[in-house]
Each structure stands twice: as C-alpha cells, then as structure tokens.
KELUM-436980 format. One line per 4 residues: number of its first residue (from 1); their letters; for each residue z, x, y of N, C-alpha, C. Coordinates in steps of 0.001 Angstrom, whole numbers, plus 500000, padded with zeros to 6 digits. Example, Ala and Ser with C-alpha at 12.3 -4.5 7.8 and 13.67 -1.06 7.14 Angstrom:
// KELUM-436980
1 = AS = 507800:513190:494310:507800:512300:495500:507800:513200:496700; 507080:512850:497750:507140:513670:498940:507870:512900:500030
This chain:
// KELUM-436980
1 = XXXX = 388416:349906:633857:387487:350628:634748:387324:349829:636043; 387615:350497:637179:387453:349789:638453:385991:349796:638858; 385717:349060:639926:384341:348892:640380:383750:350213:640851; 384555:351056:641505:384037:352320:642028:383530:353210:640891
5 = XXXX = 384314:353308:639800:383892:354119:638669:382624:353562:638002; 382579:352240:637896:381402:351596:637295:380136:351909:638088; 380195:351693:639398:379009:351930:640226:378656:353418:640286; 379691:354292:640191:379416:355726:640182:378640:356112:638925
9 = XXXX = 379031:355537:637784:378328:355833:636535:376897:355277:636561; 376765:354070:637115:375415:353491:637241:374547:354373:638120; 375135:354852:639231:374363:355717:640139:373955:357006:639451; 374863:357614:638672:374536:358837:637958:373438:358607:636913
13 = XXXX = 373543:357474:636220:372518:357150:635225:371150:356992:635890; 371133:356254:637014:369869:356070:637740:369321:357397:638238; 370215:358257:638710:369765:359562:639211:369152:360383:638090; 369784:360341:636896:369237:361084:635755:367874:360540:635360
17 = XXXX = 367739:359204:635317:366459:358595:634948:365373:358931:635959; 365746:358908:637264:364774:359258:638303:364338:360713:638150; 365294:361606:637854:364963:363017:637671:364048:363212:636461; 364356:362503:635355:363507:362610:634166:362098:362098:634435
21 = XXXX = 362028:360980:635168:360710:360433:635511:359928:361415:636373; 360629:362069:637306:359955:363058:638143:359437:364233:637339; 360273:364727:636409:359839:365839:635546:358641:365431:634701; 358686:364199:634147:357578:363712:633338:356303:363596:634170
25 = XXXX = 356431:363080:635397:355259:362943:636271:354656:364306:636592; 355519:365283:636887:355027:366624:637183:354335:367220:635958; 354949:366990:634771:354334:367489:633541:352964:366886:633302; 352847:365572:633548:351554:364921:633378:350530:365443:634372
29 = XXXX = 350953:365699:635610:350044:366235:636618:349573:367633:636235; 350485:368464:635745:350109:369812:635327:349152:369764:634149; 349453:368886:633175:348575:368757:632011:347192:368273:632425; 347151:367262:633317:345868:366755:633784:345077:367814:634527
33 = XXXX = 345766:368608:635373:345083:369670:636102:344537:370724:635144; 345309:371022:634096:344859:371997:633101:343617:371492:632367; 343627:370198:632020:342477:369619:631337:341241:369658:632222; 341409:369296:633504:340276:369314:634431:339756:370732:634605
37 = XXXX = 340670:371681:634752:340263:373077:634911:339521:373576:633670; 340043:373210:632490:339380:373613:631261:337991:373018:631131; 337843:371763:631563:336534:371098:631502:335548:371753:632459; 336055:372154:633638:335186:372756:634644:334765:374170:634281
41 = XXXX = 335624:374892:633583:335365:376312:633341:334881:376626:631939; 334847:375648:631025:334438:375952:629653:332941:376227:629589; 332562:377015:628606:331152:377279:628355:330481:376008:627850; 329279:375754:628337:328561:374544:627951:327236:374920:627311
45 = XXXX = 326929:374233:626214:325694:374505:625491:324871:373233:625402; 323601:373320:625785:322666:372205:625657:321560:372645:624704; 320961:371670:624028:319966:371973:623005:318617:371368:623381; 317570:371937:622792:316187:371507:623016:315822:371570:624495
49 = XXXX = 316238:372623:625155:315905:372850:626555:315498:374302:626725; 314370:374514:627399:313908:375857:627739:313731:375918:629246; 314468:376786:629896:314305:376987:631334:313069:377842:631567; 312152:377317:632370:310891:378012:632612:311103:379238:633490
53 = XXXX = 311989:379109:634482:312240:380231:635375:312885:381377:634614; 312579:382594:635048:313115:383777:634372:314625:383867:634568; 315341:384141:633479:316789:384271:633530:317187:385708:633190; 318367:386094:633649:318847:387447:633399:319195:387658:631930
57 = XXXX = 319745:386648:631286:320204:386796:629906:319480:385811:628997; 318707:386330:628067:318030:385503:627063:318107:386230:625730; 318706:385575:624755:318863:386170:623443:318051:385375:622423; 317641:386063:621362:316836:385450:620314:317504:385702:618969
61 = XXXX = 317472:384683:618103:318012:384875:616757:317372:383889:615799; 317348:384267:614533:316861:383397:613469:318032:382601:612907; 317804:381308:612668:318857:380468:612110:318614:380238:610617; 319455:379402:610003:319481:379244:608550:318120:378813:607993
65 = XXXX = 317795:379366:606835:316510:379099:606199:316553:377807:605389; 315398:377164:605298:315230:375976:604466:314109:376244:603465; 314307:375785:602225:313290:375980:601204:312220:374906:601331; 310964:375313:601182:309845:374376:601194:309578:373960:599757
69 = XXXX = 309910:372712:599422:309795:372226:598042:308374:372391:597523; 308271:372856:596270:306973:373041:595639:306333:374374:595954; 307051:375246:596655:306508:376561:597004:307607:377605:596875; 307224:378857:597046:308194:379960:597044:308613:380332:598468
73 = XXXX = 308245:379512:599433:308493:379860:600829:309787:379251:601365; 310398:380012:602246:311506:379522:603060:311085:379623:604521; 311619:378735:605334:311274:378721:606757:312546:378855:607579; 312462:379668:608638:313609:379930:609509:313192:379714:610957
77 = XXXX = 313929:378892:611719:313599:378711:613134:314021:379910:613963; 313161:380321:614877:313510:381333:615872:314027:380601:617103; 315278:380854:617470:315951:380113:618530:316201:381030:619719; 315880:380537:620906:316218:381256:622133:317521:380696:622684
81 = XXXX = 318332:381590:623236:319607:381219:623851:319595:381768:625275; 319363:380871:626226:319288:381265:627634:320632:380989:628299; 321235:382031:628835:322553:381900:629454:322425:382025:630970; 323214:381199:631655:323229:381228:633112:324644:380958:633582
85 = XXXX = 325121:381779:634505:326461:381614:635056:326419:380692:636268; 327139:379570:636163:327307:378678:637297:328556:379110:638071; 328936:378330:639078:330055:378745:639925:331371:378793:639161; 331594:377863:638226:332866:377804:637515:332742:378013:636011
89 = XXXX = 331526:378048:635467:331393:378093:634018:330064:378754:633646; 329918:379032:632354:328670:379584:631819:327929:378474:631079; 326627:378427:631270:325806:377404:630632:324793:378077:629725; 324643:377531:628513:323741:378099:627533:322757:377031:627071
93 = XXXX = 321460:377379:627053:320418:376459:626605:319767:377038:625361; 319835:376294:624253:319281:376750:622988:318096:375874:622596; 317080:376515:621998:315890:375763:621597:315115:376539:620546; 314474:375799:619621:313591:376400:618626:312255:376719:619289
97 = XXXX = 311820:377991:619172:310604:378433:619859:309484:378837:618903; 309815:379058:617644:308817:379452:616662:309458:379335:615286; 308660:379550:614228:309188:379504:612862:308652:380688:612069; 309556:381305:611317:309181:382411:610439:309155:381900:609002
101 = XXXX = 308023:382100:608332:307864:381707:606935:307935:382960:606066; 308791:382919:605056:309060:384082:604214:308840:383703:602753; 308032:384494:602038:307795:384287:600608:308911:384980:599823; 309606:384213:598986:310741:384761:598241:310309:385634:597072
105 = XXXX = 309039:385578:596664:308584:386329:595496:307758:387559:595869; 307503:387752:597149:306728:388907:597590:307215:389323:598973; 306561:390289:599568:306916:390741:600911:306162:389982:601990; 305436:388947:601607:304655:388190:602588:305578:387437:603548
109 = XXXX = 305267:387504:604821:305996:386760:605854:305110:386664:607091; 305226:385560:607805:304400:385386:608993:305016:384337:609908; 304659:384427:611181:305094:383450:612170:304134:382266:612185; 304672:381094:612540:303825:379904:612688:302849:380087:613835
113 = XXXX = 303366:380521:614989:302544:380746:616179:302558:382228:616545; 301515:382710:617215:301492:384118:617634:302301:384375:618904; 302950:383351:619449:303745:383497:620672:304993:382628:620563; 305925:382819:621513:307184:382054:621524:307334:381257:622815
117 = XXXX = 306243:380791:623380:306293:380117:624681:306611:378636:624579; 306427:378015:623427:306567:376566:623293:307991:376178:622908; 308273:374891:623050:309522:374292:622575:309197:373375:621408; 309855:373601:620269:309674:372715:619116:310770:371654:619149
121 = XXXX = 310370:370428:619422:311314:369312:619453:311751:368949:618043; 310829:369032:617074:311181:368696:615695:310200:369347:614738; 310655:369501:613502:309811:369945:612383:310186:369100:611180; 309192:368499:610530:309434:367654:609365:308482:368048:608246
125 = XXXX = 308984:368014:607019:308118:368220:605869:307586:366871:605395; 306342:366863:604977:305698:365643:604494:305514:365735:602985; 306113:364795:602259:305949:364707:600808:306024:363244:600415; 305557:362931:599231:305475:361530:598834:306825:360923:598507
129 = XXXX = 307783:361705:598075:309103:361165:597757:310143:362248:598003; 310967:362055:599034:312002:363027:599380:313313:362783:598643; 313402:361690:597886:314699:361272:597357:314871:361506:595865; 313838:362006:595201:313979:362292:593777:314464:363732:593608
133 = XXXX = 314946:364064:592431:315443:365397:592148:314816:365899:590845; 314036:366970:590863:313717:367784:592044:312751:367060:592988; 312746:367415:594277:311895:366719:595237:310413:366989:594993; 309589:366061:595447:308142:366224:595353:307696:367415:596207
137 = XXXX = 306624:368107:595792:306133:369228:596592:305737:368776:598006; 305986:369633:598968:305601:369359:600351:304090:369485:600476; 303483:368505:601132:302031:368502:601318:301653:369184:602622; 302458:368964:603675:302170:369533:604988:303453:369531:605807
141 = XXXX = 303409:370213:606932:304513:370211:607880:304044:369551:609167; 304949:368768:609770:304628:368024:610983:305545:368506:612106; 304957:368804:613261:305721:369351:614385:305488:368517:615641; 306549:368339:616412:306439:367835:617779:306737:369006:618713
145 = XXXX = 305771:369336:619551:305828:370559:620343:305608:370241:621816; 306363:370917:622668:306140:370866:624114:305547:372200:624535; 304346:372149:625108:303644:373370:625490:303668:373644:626986; 304032:372645:627798:303993:372831:629248:305021:371932:629923
149 = XXXX = 305418:372317:631104:306369:371562:631913:305613:370454:632646; 305368:369342:631953:304516:368289:632508:305163:367517:633650; 306497:367413:633673:307160:366662:634748:307662:367563:635873; 307338:368849:635824:307604:369802:636912:309086:369910:637265
153 = XXXX = 309958:369860:636270:311391:370037:636541:311873:371443:636185; 310913:372345:635958:311188:373754:635650:311889:373934:634311; 311687:372957:633413:312262:373050:632081:311293:372445:631070; 311340:372953:629855:310666:372297:628740:311706:371488:627989
157 = XXXX = 311499:370170:627913:312420:369285:627205:311616:368222:626470; 312326:367387:625699:311669:366288:624986:311119:365237:625942; 311486:365299:627224:310958:364366:628210:309550:364743:628669; 309116:365965:628388:307756:366373:628730:306761:365800:627725
161 = XXXX = 305491:365867:628097:304437:365429:627187:304438:366328:625952; 304392:365706:624797:304472:366444:623535:303118:366477:622829; 302981:367464:621972:301814:367618:621112:302243:367426:619667; 301433:366714:618885:301705:366556:617452:300822:367542:616703
165 = XXXX = 301455:368352:615855:300718:369397:615149:301043:369368:613667; 300137:369937:612878:300289:370026:611424:300086:371465:610975; 300679:371796:609837:300394:373068:609178:300487:372872:607677; 299995:373838:606925:300189:373846:605483:301676:374033:605178
169 = XXXX = 302097:373765:603948:303514:373934:603621:304048:375328:603929; 303189:376358:603798:303637:377727:604027:303477:378170:605479; 303143:377234:606376:303033:377553:607785:301678:378060:608229; 300703:378118:607349:299355:378532:607732:298548:377312:608162
173 = XXXX = 297406:377548:608805:296505:376465:609188:297016:375577:610294; 297858:376102:611171:298435:375299:612255:297330:374715:613131; 297401:373400:613371:296413:372726:614215:297079:371579:614961; 296716:371398:616217:297246:370302:617039:296331:369100:616877
177 = XXXX = 296865:368008:616324:296040:366851:615995:296129:365757:617063; 297236:365678:617778:297357:364772:618922:297790:365626:620105; 296903:365910:621048:297225:366864:622110:298233:366360:623126; 298369:365034:623269:299280:364512:624294:299860:363179:623848
181 = XXXX = 301187:363094:623847:301877:361841:623561:303257:361895:624213; 303763:360710:624528:305113:360617:625071:306156:360418:623978; 305776:359674:622925:306754:359366:621881:306065:359080:620557; 306598:359644:619487:306143:359302:618144:306912:358067:617692
185 = XXXX = 306198:356978:617439:306832:355702:617115:307041:355504:615619; 306261:356167:614806:306411:356010:613365:305324:356761:612634; 305546:356966:611330:304565:357670:610508:304745:357250:609057; 303668:357412:608273:303734:357108:606841:302689:357943:606131
189 = XXXX = 303104:358521:605012:302194:359291:604169:301627:358368:603106; 300302:358275:603012:299662:357380:602052:299399:358120:600741; 299058:357368:599719:298798:357954:598398:297562:358839:598384; 296671:358644:599328:295452:359457:599390:295610:360706:600226
193 = XXXX = 296859:361193:600386:297122:362362:601220:296587:362179:602637; 296832:360987:603156:296499:360708:604530:297785:360382:605296; 297823:360782:606552:298994:360552:607390:298669:359487:608425; 299417:358393:608371:299269:357299:609337:300347:357468:610403
197 = XXXX = 299937:357424:611682:300841:357711:612792:300742:356622:613849; 301898:356225:614387:301971:355358:615555:302610:356159:616691; 301994:356107:617877:302557:356849:618996:302230:356163:620317; 302917:356612:621365:302717:356039:622697:302380:357152:623682
201 = XXXX = 301437:356867:624565:301058:357817:625611:300735:357048:626889; 301466:357357:627958:301295:356712:629265:301383:355188:629160; 302351:354709:628391:302606:353283:628288:301683:352532:627343; 300777:353219:626683:299827:352572:625776:300123:353049:624351
205 = XXXX = 300141:352106:623399:300382:352440:622005:299090:352720:621255; 299160:353635:620289:297989:353997:619497:298369:354102:618021; 297373:353916:617182:297500:354186:615754:296419:355191:615392; 296782:356143:614527:295823:357177:614148:296013:357516:612678
209 = XXXX = 294931:357942:612048:294942:358299:610635:294341:359689:610481; 295023:360544:609705:294593:361924:609535:294452:362271:608061; 293436:363074:607761:293231:363607:606419:294035:364905:606303; 295023:364921:605391:295870:366095:605255:295243:367188:604401
213 = XXXX = 294107:366909:603782:293402:367961:603052:292601:368844:604013; 292009:368205:605018:291184:368948:605980:291819:369016:607362; 292962:368330:607557:293621:368262:608878:292651:367729:609941; 291932:366689:609572:290973:366068:610485:291395:364633:610778
217 = XXXX = 291087:364179:611989:291373:362801:612354:290301:361887:611756; 290750:360839:611069:289830:359876:610469:289524:358755:611451; 290570:358265:612118:290372:357153:613055:291500:357128:614065; 291228:356443:615179:292246:356205:616192:291893:354944:616962
221 = XXXX = 292844:354022:617082:292619:352786:617820:293835:352486:618675; 293596:351710:619722:294688:351324:620621:295410:350094:620070; 296724:350079:620199:297507:348928:619760:297425:347817:620805; 297725:346559:620411:297716:345465:621378:298700:345742:622524
225 = XXXX = 298362:345247:623697:299222:345454:624864:300491:344634:624724; 301461:344922:625579:302761:344246:625519:302790:342968:626333; 301636:342457:626757:301594:341235:627563:301732:339981:626724; 301658:340142:625396:301759:338977:624516:300432:338321:624240
229 = XX = 299353:338837:624840:298024:338269:624607:297422:338886:623357; 296716:338121:622536:296082:338658:621325:294949:339611:621651
C-alpha cells in the first residue's frame, strides 16, 4: 500500500467519524429540545393549594374512604381540582376541602363542615395504640385547617396561619381548639384521654393540654425562649 492510498483511507475514516459525530450531536439536540418542550407543555399538578381568586374550571370529587377503627364509619375527603391554563401548559391545584362521614350499617351520612371554603392540611385519628391488630378504637380526629389567606398571596396553603381542630370519631362535635398557629411541633395522647400538644405561633413556642372527653383546653403555657436563658 502506497502512502496516497493510506492517507486516503485515513481521510475517509475521519470523514465517516466526523459525520457520525455530527449525526449524534444533532440527535442529542433534538432529544434535548423534545425533553424541554415536554417539560414546558406537560400538565402540572400541585397539592394542598387553593386559589382564592375565581377560576373558570373547578371540579369536585370524593376520594378513597378510610375506616374509623372502633366504629361503623368511613370517612372520605372532598377534593377540589382547580385548573388553569398557562401560556404553554395546564396547571391543576388539588386540595382537601371537607370530609364526608358515612355509616356502613345505616343510611346516616354527614359532612364535617357545613361549607367547603377551608383547606385541610392534614387529618389524623387519635388512638392509644395504632400498631396492634386489630387497632385500638379512635378516640377523636385531629385536623390542621387553613381558614384564611393570612399572607395575602391569593392562595390557601400550609404557609398560612393554621387552626387546630378536633372532632368525634364520626366527625360530629367539630371544634377549633387552637385558633392560630404556624406549626404543630408535636403531640401525644395520654392515658387519661388528654391530648398534649406542642406548637409554634409567631416565633414563640407553646404547650397545651386538652380534655378529649369535653374538647376543652385544660392548660396552656409558653415554652422557654431560644436565647438559651432559663
């Protein structure tokens, strides 16, 4: 093989490799553009958000039921789905707005609240032992609720001031026991059917004790400040 043939083959090989690299680069650019376009145009869903402003499309539906241990009742969250079309995509905001309690042995059924204006950040059942089988009967239900747009961002979210509320296991007797808090720091159910709660409001920590038989506050005291002073 003379030098001319050798260099010609090398040149052809390099040309093929350059062409393949170009095709690969174009393929990667097309794939990347497709991914970006898909990200920009896909439907997006956010949870625990209620847009205060009126929207054109708002749908309501009941989600999966949960059994309340020690009772014949099941509870189902009523969820709002607020849809809004942005420039490139559709955005959906879902949130629990109320709860329907249904008796499995009769035709009895009722809503927790008479309206659907609030946002329920959480719902928890209170019982002495959740880990045994069968589980201990539920003593009460505990809710974290947002009733107003406290930070004026035109939305109800967990960042707004929350209310701590209680109800009977079947959803009756709903009462707000802590009207304003920023964060629930902890809780414990005592043997005397009392609920011990730690929470924070406007940078100050509090401890409170509630009677779950009467849904009354027994005591409330401020926790030590974070300055390290006794």
